[in-house]
C-alpha positions as CSV (number, residue, x, y, z in Angstrom):
1,M,-96.0,118.7,-96.8
2,S,-92.9,120.9,-96.5
3,R,-90.3,120.1,-93.8
4,R,-91.1,123.5,-92.2
5,R,-94.8,122.8,-92.2
6,M,-94.1,119.5,-90.6
7,V,-92.1,121.1,-87.8
8,V,-94.8,123.8,-87.3
9,A,-97.5,121.1,-87.1
10,A,-95.4,119.2,-84.5
11,L,-94.9,122.4,-82.5
12,L,-98.6,123.2,-82.6
13,A,-99.4,119.8,-81.1
14,A,-96.8,120.2,-78.5
15,F,-98.0,123.6,-77.3
16,T,-101.8,123.1,-77.4
17,I,-102.0,122.9,-73.6
18,A,-99.4,125.5,-72.8
19,G,-100.8,128.0,-75.3
20,G,-104.5,127.4,-74.6
21,A,-105.2,127.0,-78.3
22,P,-107.5,124.4,-79.8
23,A,-105.9,121.4,-81.4
24,V,-105.1,121.7,-85.1
25,G,-104.3,119.1,-87.7
26,A,-101.2,119.0,-89.9
27,S,-102.8,120.7,-92.9
28,E,-100.9,123.1,-95.1
29,E,-103.4,125.8,-94.1
30,A,-102.9,125.5,-90.4
31,P,-101.7,128.9,-89.0
32,P,-98.3,128.6,-87.4
33,S,-98.0,129.2,-83.7
34,L,-94.4,129.2,-82.6
35,P,-93.4,132.4,-80.7
36,L,-89.7,132.8,-80.5
37,W,-88.1,134.1,-77.3
38,V,-84.4,135.1,-77.1
39,Y,-82.1,135.9,-74.2
40,G,-78.4,136.6,-74.4
41,H,-75.5,138.9,-75.3
42,S,-74.7,141.1,-78.4
43,Y,-75.4,138.3,-80.9
44,T,-79.0,138.5,-79.8
45,T,-79.6,142.3,-79.8
46,N,-81.8,144.1,-82.3
47,P,-80.3,145.7,-84.2
48,G,-77.2,143.6,-84.1
49,N,-73.7,144.9,-83.2
50,M,-71.8,144.8,-86.6
51,N,-74.2,143.3,-89.1
52,T,-76.5,145.1,-91.5
53,P,-79.6,146.2,-89.6
54,G,-82.4,143.8,-90.5
55,Q,-80.1,140.9,-91.1
56,E,-80.1,139.5,-87.6
57,W,-80.6,135.8,-87.2
58,M,-83.8,136.2,-85.0
59,P,-86.2,137.5,-87.7
60,E,-84.6,135.0,-90.2
61,L,-85.2,132.1,-87.9
62,A,-88.8,133.3,-87.2
63,T,-89.4,133.3,-90.9
64,R,-88.0,129.8,-91.4
65,L,-90.2,128.5,-88.5
66,E,-93.2,130.5,-89.8
67,S,-93.4,132.0,-86.4
68,P,-96.2,134.5,-85.7
69,S,-93.9,136.6,-83.4
70,W,-90.4,136.8,-82.0
71,Q,-88.9,138.9,-79.2
72,T,-85.4,139.3,-78.0
73,F,-84.3,140.5,-74.5
74,G,-80.7,140.5,-75.5
75,V,-78.3,143.1,-74.2
76,G,-74.7,143.6,-75.4
77,S,-71.9,142.5,-73.1
78,S,-74.1,140.3,-71.0
79,R,-72.6,137.4,-69.1
80,M,-74.6,134.3,-68.0
81,I,-75.4,136.0,-64.6
82,D,-76.9,139.0,-66.5
83,T,-79.0,136.7,-68.6
84,Y,-80.2,134.8,-65.5
85,S,-81.2,138.2,-64.0
86,D,-83.2,139.0,-67.2
87,I,-85.0,135.7,-67.0
88,S,-85.7,135.9,-63.3
89,R,-86.9,139.4,-62.9
90,A,-84.5,142.3,-64.0
91,A,-80.8,142.8,-64.4
92,P,-79.0,145.4,-62.2
93,R,-77.9,147.3,-65.3
94,A,-79.8,147.9,-68.5
95,P,-83.0,146.0,-67.5
96,V,-85.3,145.0,-70.4
97,A,-89.0,145.5,-70.1
98,A,-91.0,142.2,-69.8
99,S,-87.8,140.1,-69.8
100,A,-88.9,138.1,-66.7
101,W,-90.0,134.7,-68.0
102,D,-93.8,134.2,-67.9
103,S,-94.8,130.6,-67.6
104,Q,-97.9,131.3,-69.8
105,R,-95.7,131.9,-72.8
106,S,-95.4,129.2,-75.4
107,G,-93.0,128.6,-78.2
108,V,-89.2,128.1,-78.2
109,V,-86.6,129.8,-76.1
110,V,-83.0,130.5,-77.3
111,V,-80.4,131.2,-74.7
112,Q,-77.1,132.5,-76.0
113,S,-74.8,133.8,-73.3
114,E,-71.3,132.3,-73.5
115,F,-68.9,134.6,-75.3
116,N,-68.5,137.3,-72.6
117,D,-67.8,134.5,-70.1
118,M,-65.2,133.2,-72.6
119,I,-63.5,136.6,-72.4
120,N,-63.9,136.9,-68.6
121,P,-63.0,140.6,-68.5
122,W,-62.2,142.7,-65.4
123,G,-63.0,146.3,-65.0
124,S,-62.6,148.5,-68.1
125,S,-60.2,146.1,-69.7
126,R,-61.4,143.7,-72.4
127,D,-58.3,141.5,-72.1
128,A,-59.3,137.9,-71.7
129,R,-58.5,136.2,-68.4
130,P,-58.4,132.5,-67.6
131,L,-61.5,131.0,-66.0
132,S,-60.8,129.3,-62.7
133,S,-62.5,126.0,-61.9
134,L,-64.7,127.9,-59.4
135,A,-65.8,130.5,-62.1
136,A,-66.5,127.7,-64.5
137,A,-68.6,125.9,-61.9
138,N,-70.5,129.2,-61.2
139,Y,-71.3,129.5,-64.9
140,E,-72.7,125.9,-64.8
141,Q,-74.9,126.5,-61.8
142,T,-76.1,129.9,-63.2
143,L,-77.1,128.2,-66.5
144,Q,-78.8,125.5,-64.5
145,A,-80.8,128.1,-62.5
146,S,-81.7,129.8,-65.7
147,L,-83.1,126.6,-67.2
148,A,-85.0,125.8,-64.0
149,L,-86.7,129.2,-64.3
150,L,-87.6,128.6,-67.9
151,S,-89.0,125.2,-67.0
152,A,-91.2,126.4,-64.2
153,E,-95.0,126.5,-64.3
154,R,-95.1,128.4,-61.0
155,R,-92.8,130.4,-58.7
156,Q,-93.3,131.0,-55.0
157,D,-91.5,133.6,-52.9
158,W,-89.8,132.6,-49.7
159,S,-90.0,136.2,-48.4
160,S,-93.7,135.6,-47.7
161,A,-93.4,132.1,-46.3
162,T,-94.1,131.0,-42.7
163,S,-91.0,131.4,-40.6
164,R,-89.4,130.6,-37.3
165,G,-86.3,132.4,-35.9
166,V,-84.7,135.6,-37.0
167,W,-84.7,136.4,-40.7
168,R,-83.5,139.5,-42.5
169,T,-84.2,140.9,-45.9
170,S,-81.8,141.9,-48.7
171,S,-83.0,143.7,-51.8
172,G,-81.9,142.9,-55.4
173,P,-83.4,143.3,-58.9
174,A,-83.0,139.7,-59.8
175,Y,-84.8,138.3,-56.7
176,L,-88.4,137.3,-56.9
177,G,-90.4,140.2,-55.6
178,G,-87.3,142.3,-55.4
179,S,-85.8,140.8,-52.2
180,L,-84.7,137.6,-50.6
181,T,-84.7,136.5,-47.0
182,Y,-81.7,135.1,-45.0
183,T,-80.8,133.9,-41.5
184,T,-77.6,133.1,-39.6
185,Q,-79.5,131.4,-36.7
186,R,-79.3,127.7,-36.2
187,G,-82.7,126.1,-36.2
188,A,-84.4,129.0,-38.0
189,F,-86.6,127.8,-40.9
190,R,-89.0,128.8,-43.5
191,E,-91.8,126.6,-44.9
192,M,-94.5,126.8,-47.5
193,R,-97.2,124.5,-48.9
194,V,-96.9,123.9,-52.6
195,T,-98.9,122.0,-55.1
196,V,-96.7,119.7,-57.2
197,G,-97.8,118.6,-60.6
198,P,-97.0,115.5,-62.7
199,S,-93.3,116.4,-63.1
200,G,-92.7,115.6,-59.4
201,V,-89.9,118.2,-59.4
202,L,-89.2,121.4,-57.4
203,W,-86.2,123.7,-57.6
204,L,-85.0,125.7,-54.6
205,I,-83.2,128.9,-55.7
206,T,-80.7,130.1,-53.1
207,W,-77.7,132.3,-53.5
208,E,-73.9,131.8,-53.2
209,V,-71.6,134.5,-51.9
210,S,-68.1,135.7,-52.4
211,T,-65.3,137.3,-50.5
212,R,-66.7,140.7,-51.7
213,V,-69.5,140.5,-49.2
214,S,-69.2,141.1,-45.5
215,N,-70.0,137.5,-44.5
216,P,-68.6,135.2,-47.2
217,R,-69.8,132.1,-45.5
218,T,-73.0,130.1,-46.3
219,G,-74.7,128.0,-43.6
220,A,-75.5,124.3,-43.8
221,T,-79.0,123.9,-45.2
222,Q,-81.5,121.1,-44.7
223,I,-84.5,120.7,-47.0
224,S,-87.4,118.6,-45.9
225,V,-90.7,117.5,-47.6
226,D,-93.6,116.7,-45.3
227,N,-91.2,116.5,-42.3
228,R,-88.9,114.1,-44.1
229,N,-85.3,115.3,-44.8
230,V,-84.6,114.9,-48.5
231,V,-81.7,117.2,-49.5
232,G,-78.8,118.8,-47.6
233,I,-76.4,121.6,-48.7
234,P,-73.2,121.7,-46.7
235,A,-71.7,124.8,-45.1
236,R,-69.2,126.5,-47.4
237,T,-67.1,129.6,-47.8
238,A,-66.8,131.9,-50.8
239,T,-68.3,129.5,-53.3
240,W,-69.0,132.3,-55.8
241,E,-66.1,134.0,-57.6
242,P,-66.6,137.7,-58.1
243,I,-66.9,138.4,-61.8
244,Y,-67.1,141.7,-63.8
245,S,-69.7,142.4,-66.4
246,R,-69.1,145.2,-69.0
247,R,-72.9,145.4,-69.6
248,S,-74.1,149.1,-69.6
249,G,-70.9,150.6,-68.3
250,G,-69.8,147.7,-66.2
251,Y,-70.4,146.4,-62.6
252,L,-69.4,143.6,-60.3
253,H,-71.3,140.4,-59.5
254,S,-70.4,139.4,-56.0
255,V,-73.2,136.8,-55.5
256,G,-74.8,134.3,-57.8
257,P,-77.7,131.8,-57.9
258,R,-77.8,128.1,-57.1
259,A,-80.7,125.8,-58.1
260,T,-81.1,122.6,-56.0
261,A,-83.5,120.0,-57.3
262,I,-86.1,118.2,-55.1
263,T,-87.3,115.2,-57.1
264,G,-89.5,112.2,-56.9
265,L,-92.5,114.0,-55.4
266,T,-96.0,112.6,-55.8
267,P,-98.5,115.0,-57.4
268,G,-100.4,117.0,-54.8
269,V,-99.8,119.4,-51.9
270,H,-96.6,119.2,-50.0
271,T,-95.0,121.2,-47.1
272,I,-91.4,122.3,-48.0
273,R,-89.2,123.4,-45.1
274,V,-85.7,124.9,-45.4
275,M,-83.7,125.1,-42.2
276,K,-80.2,126.3,-41.2
277,V,-78.8,123.4,-39.2
278,D,-75.2,124.4,-38.3
279,T,-73.8,126.6,-35.5
280,G,-71.4,128.5,-37.8
281,P,-71.7,132.1,-38.9
282,G,-72.8,131.3,-42.4
283,A,-76.1,132.5,-43.7
284,V,-78.9,130.6,-45.5
285,Y,-80.3,132.7,-48.4
286,L,-83.8,131.9,-49.7
287,D,-85.1,133.5,-52.9
288,Q,-87.8,131.3,-54.6
289,L,-89.2,127.9,-55.0
290,L,-90.0,126.7,-58.6
291,V,-92.6,124.0,-59.6
292,Q,-91.3,122.4,-62.8
293,S,-93.9,122.1,-65.5
294,A,-94.8,118.6,-66.9
295,D,-94.6,120.2,-70.4
296,P,-92.0,123.0,-70.3
297,V,-91.2,124.9,-73.5
298,P,-88.2,123.7,-75.5
299,V,-85.0,125.7,-74.8
300,V,-82.0,125.9,-77.2
301,V,-78.7,126.7,-75.6
302,V,-76.2,128.1,-78.1
303,K,-72.5,127.3,-78.0
304,D,-70.7,130.3,-79.4
305,P,-68.0,130.2,-82.0
306,P,-64.3,130.7,-81.2
307,A,-62.6,134.1,-81.6
308,Y,-61.2,134.5,-85.1
309,T,-57.6,135.2,-84.1
310,P,-56.2,136.7,-87.4
311,A,-58.9,139.4,-87.4
312,S,-57.4,142.1,-85.3
313,S,-54.7,142.9,-82.7
314,Y,-57.2,142.2,-80.0
315,T,-58.1,138.7,-81.2
316,Q,-54.4,138.0,-81.9
317,A,-53.6,138.8,-78.2
318,S,-56.7,137.6,-76.5
319,G,-58.1,135.0,-78.9
320,P,-56.1,132.0,-77.6
321,R,-57.3,132.6,-74.0
322,I,-60.9,133.2,-75.2
323,N,-60.8,129.9,-77.1
324,A,-59.3,128.0,-74.2
325,N,-62.1,129.3,-71.9
326,R,-64.6,128.3,-74.6
327,A,-63.6,124.7,-74.4
328,V,-64.1,124.8,-70.6
329,L,-67.5,126.4,-70.9
330,H,-68.7,124.0,-73.7
331,Q,-68.1,121.2,-71.2
332,R,-70.2,123.0,-68.6
333,I,-73.0,123.6,-71.1
334,D,-72.9,119.9,-72.0
335,A,-73.1,118.9,-68.3
336,V,-76.2,121.0,-67.7
337,T,-78.1,120.2,-70.9
338,A,-77.5,116.5,-70.3
339,N,-79.4,116.7,-66.9
340,R,-82.2,114.2,-67.0
341,L,-84.5,116.8,-65.5
342,F,-84.1,118.9,-68.7
343,P,-85.2,116.6,-71.6
344,H,-86.6,119.6,-73.3
345,V,-83.3,121.4,-73.4
346,F,-80.8,120.9,-76.3
347,T,-77.9,122.7,-77.9
348,A,-77.0,124.4,-81.2
349,S,-73.3,124.9,-82.0
350,L,-71.6,127.6,-84.0
351,D,-68.5,125.4,-84.4
352,G,-66.8,125.3,-87.7
353,I,-67.8,128.8,-89.0
354,Q,-65.6,130.4,-91.6
355,P,-63.8,133.7,-91.7
356,G,-66.6,135.3,-93.8
357,H,-69.1,134.6,-91.1
358,Y,-67.3,137.0,-88.7
359,A,-67.5,140.8,-88.7
360,S,-64.2,142.7,-88.9
361,D,-63.4,142.4,-85.2
362,G,-63.3,138.6,-85.3
363,I,-65.8,138.4,-82.5
364,H,-69.2,139.4,-83.8
365,L,-71.1,137.9,-86.7
366,S,-71.4,139.3,-90.2
367,D,-74.6,139.1,-92.3
368,L,-73.4,135.7,-93.5
369,G,-72.7,134.7,-89.9
370,M,-76.2,135.7,-88.9
371,D,-77.7,133.6,-91.7
372,L,-75.6,130.7,-90.6
373,E,-76.8,130.9,-87.0
374,A,-80.4,131.0,-88.2
375,S,-79.7,127.8,-90.2
376,R,-78.0,126.0,-87.3
377,L,-80.8,126.9,-84.9
378,E,-83.4,125.7,-87.5
379,Q,-81.6,122.4,-87.8
380,A,-81.4,122.0,-84.0
381,I,-85.1,122.7,-83.6
382,E,-86.1,120.4,-86.4
383,G,-83.8,117.7,-84.9
384,Y,-85.5,118.1,-81.5
385,F,-88.9,117.4,-83.0
386,G,-87.6,114.4,-85.0
387,E,-87.3,116.0,-88.4
388,S,-84.3,115.5,-90.6
389,P,-82.3,118.7,-91.3
């Protein structure tokens, strides 16, 4: 049996339950069943940015995996927060139809959304700026929230939960249902009953705020399960750094998501309560509650290549800063993907690519670069399923 057939057979077995398909053997004639789903920036758009149309890595990878289908939700200039919005519901700018992750989908997901955070632009300028420690931490928590969404078998909206105290509503395209609920009143709470599966894991999605909002403070939060306190989030101020995205003309992100894990739960129905417990002016923002699947789809997080500094005046000037930021974000990606709650998440790296793999701008990929990315992703997926590259 060919190596690709072996990988396909392994994937078929892994996704029998999730895809609702009958079990198949590892025969040469078994029809492949590996849908490919892609989120990210301009490396993931169709057509690509500077390569020959039709030479993108996505169809090439789908061919190598003998996939029956592939779909990309990539949008040029996306940062990680944009990609999170695509996965959660819809981005504020250039939303993509059907981008919100559907837990009924099976296959493999590729997330590639690092390069624009490596640049870290502001306004209309493309000049690279250094990433602060807060901005790097925000990238990490946004990636974690994205992976929590992709790992969920079910999502429940806090806006419709039982409540006590004064709660208000704020609208936003990325929020589940199009809005979240928040309170500044001590003792106010929301609670819901949720059925937990074999994973024993829930994720609470809240939001962090910056100095760009009228109230930059977040209240102390207590999470309880069946009247037992299990997790607390302290009061804090301006724990999101405002960042600018050049996606579709550009806009400011003044808030960002946070995913807090609730672990060790026994399968069955539990009552989850979230309460504001301090007297300060900070708000508690509740968006959604995720039930992690016992068999989530594999997710590949791509580590982008460095800027090729000799390519242009732009890369000569901004390349060193881009590449310094890249080292910082690589560490953050490693921290998230090493989380024991994400054993189905792994990375593929575009380290070590050569000048010919870049387009003329030293940023985007050439046809050769697209082929290389398809190869690196194929190797990573084969490695995840125990096949030698």
